[in-house]
Each structure stands twice: as C-alpha cells, then as structure tokens.
C-alpha angles and dihedrals in degrees: 000000000000124000136214133205121221116210115195116195128186133352096301094043092053094044091052089044090052090055091047094053091044094052094039091054089050090053094051092045089051093050099035102052093175092057094231117167095238134176093270091058094047091057091073116004097071094042113072137111120200116202127180133145091209106054099202098101094041090050090051090054092048092048093050132069090286091066091098092056096060136039138186092275088071099048134092110178143155135180107230104065126210098269094232087293120133092200093057092051096042104034103031110024093033097063092034093055098034097104093046094049094047091048094050093047092048090049090053091046091054089065091057121091091194115010108210108175148334122244112206116193118190145128126250100214103059129072101242096039095048102031104034092030092059090045091053088050088056091050091051090052092049097044100036106024094161096052118090118245116212114185129198107199125187109211122207122246124240089255093054113147092220105089093199095052094105089054092048094045097049093045091050092046092064089058091047092051093050103037111026123086093204133006126198105197116203119194116217091211092056090051091051092050092048093049093046092049092051092048091050092049091048089063099035102039123132120253110279093019101062114144115235112251117252089009102130091157091309125354120238094222110124091005131128093279095058124231122016114273129200095256097040093095090054093043089050090062093052091044090053089051087060093042092056093041092054097038094101090054093049103040140031123263142166092243108023120180125214113230093236088059089071093067093036094054105029103041111069093170123031099240095042093077104120109118128198110227126205126178135195136219101031097176145022128240120244092224107066091191092066109096115243122249117290116267093245091053089053091058090048091051092051089063096046123099092236091070098043121110092213129049106249142117108234096172090067092047135059124274115219094183140333137209128201120201109191126186127194136035098334126143129219088243089060090053094049093046094053094044090054090047094051100039097084091058095045114076109217125186113266095245095054108038091145095047097137127132119189137192131187121198117183096211114079124205117274110278096019138083095210140010136182133203117192120196115191128186096210135160090231090092090075097081090049092054093043089054089053090049091052091052088050093051093048090056093043094051089055091047091237112183134195113272110272118241094178126024097201100047113064120170105212118200139153127212132180113229121192111211120181112225119233094233101039143016094243114128116236113209111217122188121202114193139183101013108182116237135191120276114279126182089222094061 
C-alpha cells in the first residue's frame, strides 16, 4: 500500500490536524475492535510533521490523549510567533527552520514504503500558516519534486479580525498557484454559516427529525483534544473533508481511488487546481431510529450551496471535472444512476463531458450509514479570489501596514506579486515595502 505524510503548519493547521487525528482514531477503533495496529493505521499515524512558531497548540496536543501518537522527532516549534505577518513566516522563520523541516519530513518519508503524496494543512490569514506554510510547500517541491502536494487552505472571512489577512492570503496564493498540485480552499464564512444553521436546526427541528446537539459531523466532547472549544465544530467539518478524502487509502472498497488520481483527473492545466468541496451529511439526527436520507437525496445535497465549504455558485459556472468519494454500502450502479440524473443540470466544458472520477469505500463514517464528498474543478472560484484581491487592493491603496510590535526594529523587504486583473490578463506589479516585524535579536 502507498503512504501519505500530513504536514500541519500554524495554529489553524494544527487545530484542524488535531481534529483529524481524533476522528480518524475513532474510525479505526470503531472498525478494528481488537485494536490491532494494522496496515491501514500505519499509512498515516506514523507519518506527520507538526510545525508552529507559537507552541501553544502543539503543547496542548502533546499534553492531551494524542500525546502517544506524536513525539519530538515530528515537531518544529518556536515561542515568538509570526505576528500575523507573512514576511516574518516566509522570510525569517522559513530560512531559519529550513533544515529542521527538511530533516523531519525526510525522517517521516523513511517510514514510507511508497510515498504517495503530502497533505499540507494551514490557514491563509495568519503569519505562520500563510508565510511559513507557503515556504514549507516550496521545500516539499524542491526536496520531493515527484511527490504530489495536496493543500487544504482555510481562507479568512471578510469580517476577519486580522487586518493583514488580505495581504497574507494573496501573498500565499501565489505560492499555492505555482507550487501545489491540488488546493482545497475552505472559506471560514461558509463554515460559520454551516455551524450556525445546524445549531438553529438542532433547536427548531420537527419531531422525529431533530438534529443532535453539538453534532457537527462528530462532536469533540470527550475526544482526543479534550473539552469542546469554540472552533471545534468548524474544525470538525474540515477534518471530515480530510477523512473522506483519505478513506480509500485507509480502508478497503470496491472502487478505491489513489490520492494522486485526484490531481491527475481533476486538474487539466497545472495552475487550474483549486477544487470546490462539498460534504454530506454534516450532522447526525437525535433519533437513531429515523432512517437516514435517501441515497439520491445525498447526491443532490452534495451539489447544493448549503453543503459547500466555499461560497460559490458552481451551477452557473463551468465544470472542468468532478470527483465523487462515496462511503458506505453503495453500488457502482447507484453511482452511475445518480451521475446520469445530475449531468443535465451541471454544465461541463465541451471537451470533457465525461469528466467524472468516482471512488467507493465500504467503511462509512462513525455514526452514519453513508457519506459523500464531492470535489469539483469549477470556474466559480474566480469571484471568491477576485473579492480577496479587492480587499487586498483597498488596504494597499491606504498603505495599511502590519501592526508594529517594535518601533526600532523594522524588517524591510520587497516582493513582486503578480495579480491578474478582472478585465484583462495584464500583470500588475505590486510592491509592498517596509512591513514591520516582531523584535528579533538577530536584526
């Protein structure tokens, strides 16, 4: 079997990673009643690298029930943090931690018989996630050029409390466009709306169809990360995206899909590798005797905006390709029937009308009989990125800078950023200078 390495960068990346490991261990414990360390477990649970320049989240993981899963050979930490500054993460911590990161990743790769891909989990709004995360992506490309790089990026909402998040996001996006093989963008605002909707339904549901409280896929209460935290419900959704995506590598199925097939089948051109993710179900019912939604309804839900992890409207845009990852007792005939049913309402490009990739895993998520993850390469991501570019330009026109943490020590740098204009393909060169950074003894 092939193996993958998960690289968690920054506070958000490690929090999402914590939820992933928690839920993945529950799945394997549910399936493997004897608790045997089998081949499915060894594919992931020995192959992880945790990176953060503010060690609080990593220390919480190591002090909790997950402390036996990781050890110091998998950690790269510091104490200062990047101060929500892309330049600090990319230009200071990146070169400073380069040897450590490469050593840890190589050590993890040595445990793999056949390394298939890297999963990079990070956020776009913070300094470490965006700056150091994009630097780590560059290291992975340089050191392992033949290994696929799949990135899960959490994008900030328009109401984000970090004023420099548009800077950090746009600067990191250039690295993602150039160096990632596949990017799964997740919008914070979409996660908030999903969680709020589920909480509302859990209190307003009809008799017999009441949603279980704190059941955003699977609650974190009593899990490996300790007590429930405010962002756990949102992190659960992203973690379940990764659970479904890696299910074929962890469990048997009649039509398993290798992870590298995602990039091979869904990315027709190298830079067009941003995929729209949608997940169903997103909650569990309080009454276990109520039958789950019909299989056909699950496929319909997967192509509705309410189940998407990014705000977009794919049905009014063009599909380049689409992948369906189904878990549970589902037959190939069910897949074909639903694809034929949905095809008339999904506008595909003329040169790839049959651009479907399917996967069937026999093991469903804990608490459910079926689940479905849809990954669509769709042009609907353009408005989302244009909105982010507009937020960037508004800040830049006002000469907004990162909040200063030290008046005397200014880290001056200059970077060329290529931004594609909405009305033309001309490249606008933007120069960002004199971004303040935290105090460092070396400056």
